[in-house]
C-alpha positions, 0 to 999 in steps of 0.5 A: 623232853622239856621244851626249850624256851624258843619252842614254848608257846604263850597260852592263848588268853580267854577274853570270854572270861573278861566279857563274863566279868563285864556282863556281871559288872553291868548286872551289879550296876543294875542291882545298885540302881534298882533295888533300893527304890523297890523298898521306898514304902518299906523304909517308910513303914519300918523306920518311919522315914518320910517319903520325901526324905526316902526319895533322896536315895535316888538323888544321892545315888546318881549324884555320887555316880557323877562325882565318881565319873569326874574323879575317875578321869585322873584316878584310874590310870594311876592305880590301873584298871584291874585294881579299880574294877576289883574295888568297884565290886568290893564296895558294891558288895559291901554297900548292898550287904550293909543295907541289911545291917547298918540301918538297924545298927545306927541310931538314925536308920536313914543315915545307915541307908544313905551311907550304904547307898553312897558306898554302892553308888561309888562302886556303880560309878566305877563300873560305869567308867571302867567296863566299857574301856575294858571291853573296848581294849579286848581284841574282838572283831565286831567291837560295836556289836560286842559293846551293844550286847554288853550294855544290854546286860544292864537292861536284863539286870534291871528287869531281873532285879525287879522281877526277882525281887517281886517274886521273892517278896511274894513267896517270902514276904517283904519283911525279909528284904534284908535277906534279899539284899545279901543275896543280891550282894553275892553277884559282885562278891563272886565277880571279884574273883572274875576280875582278879583272874581274867585278862585285861589289856591296856586301852592306850599305851602308857603316855600315849592317851589324850589328857583332859585338856587335850580332849577339851581343846578338841572341837569334835570331842564337844560334839561327842559330849553333846551326843552322849548327853542326848543319849542319856537324856533320850533314854532316862527321860522316858524311862523315869516318867513312863509309869507316871505318864501311863497312869496319870496322862493315859488313865491306865491302872498302875499295874498296867502302867508299870508293865506296859511302861517302864518294864516294856521299855527296859525289855525292848531296850535290852532286845535292841542292844542284843539284836545289834550285838548279833547283827552289828557287824553288817550294819553301819553304826552311824546310820543305825544311830540316825535311824534310831534317833528318828524312831525316838522322835516319832515315839516322843511325838506319839506319846506326847500327842496321841489321845488314844491311851494304847498309842501312847503306851506303844510310844513309851514302849517302842521308845525303849527299842529306839534308845537301845543303841544310843549309849553304847553306840555313842561310846563306840563312835567316840572310840572310833573318832578319838582312838587315843582318848583313853580313860579320861575320854570314857570318864567324861563320856560317862559324866555327860551321859549321867548329866543327860540322865539327870537333865532329861527327866528334870526338863520333862517334870519342869515343863509339865509343872509349868503347864499345870501338870500336863505330862503330855506336854512334858513328855513332848518336850523331851523330843529335843534330845533325839533331834539334837542327837541326830544332828550330832551324828550327821555332823560326825558323818559329814566330818568323816566324809570330809576327812576321808 
């Protein structure tokens, strides 16, 4: 006999599918961030584009992400999370696949490259803003650990796209890079289905989330913004300069510098996030953030002051482990501190993180240039970011204790 309406049970939602979609979302972002830079010399050789012009690819990519971060604060709540995150995968796939065709179809190949970069950067920016609140809204028990594990997939994606592309080029030749662009585009293409069908909850009930003006009037929100700027700057300042620092300041070969610098940095950063994802339930997040910040200070001092190349390389690599919790940890702390922050808060936090990611490497470069190109001094200047980060977390801990 058929069950009556009163005895029917609601099917249990499978949030592991949501988590899988979000993991692949961050892998998509890693592909978007890291694939084109691997082709800089190829673009120069095949299309005759000057390297200084090719270097604009990264600048435009991150600038586009910043614009999307700002735009999302108003845009996402109007269209809904599902539509926005599906759009992120559609345009990421279109931009990556377009890279294989558009430069050859347009009179100026550089215009085609930049058009594709802007398109998939828009997708990457949407992913950055949307994936964290989607996971935050899921009813997981250990949300801080889940958030840390989630962000580790950007690290694994970065390592995977570099290693996978290098292997592809070694086997099939770099001249077939267009095929690889289409292969990488299959990941966001597949993830469209995941985001269309997985359960997605609202982070804050409609009408109950804080608006941008409310957030900007909150003193604690400004502390959270500074925390996010320092998290982004602490991570990206070392990540961006690790290879050049190892090669020029420490005097090792480029191969050794790349493996012991940015590659080791990314692996240890991913390891840190994965470990916290597993053990985070037993740890106090703010205390762990303070400890990570202090370790980061030691790493910057070691890299900047050590005269022995091996110690400098250790400082670069271990810095990846120290910064692993900073970005996801700052997001989790913000969610705990301002639970009604909503989409606007996550968008502004992403904007602050990207601003830190831009300003950190810029400070290192400007300081190094100002002292005659000495990257030791440049890297040493980056110590200001973890110092301020620790101060922000301590201030939040004191606020929490005072209001308890």
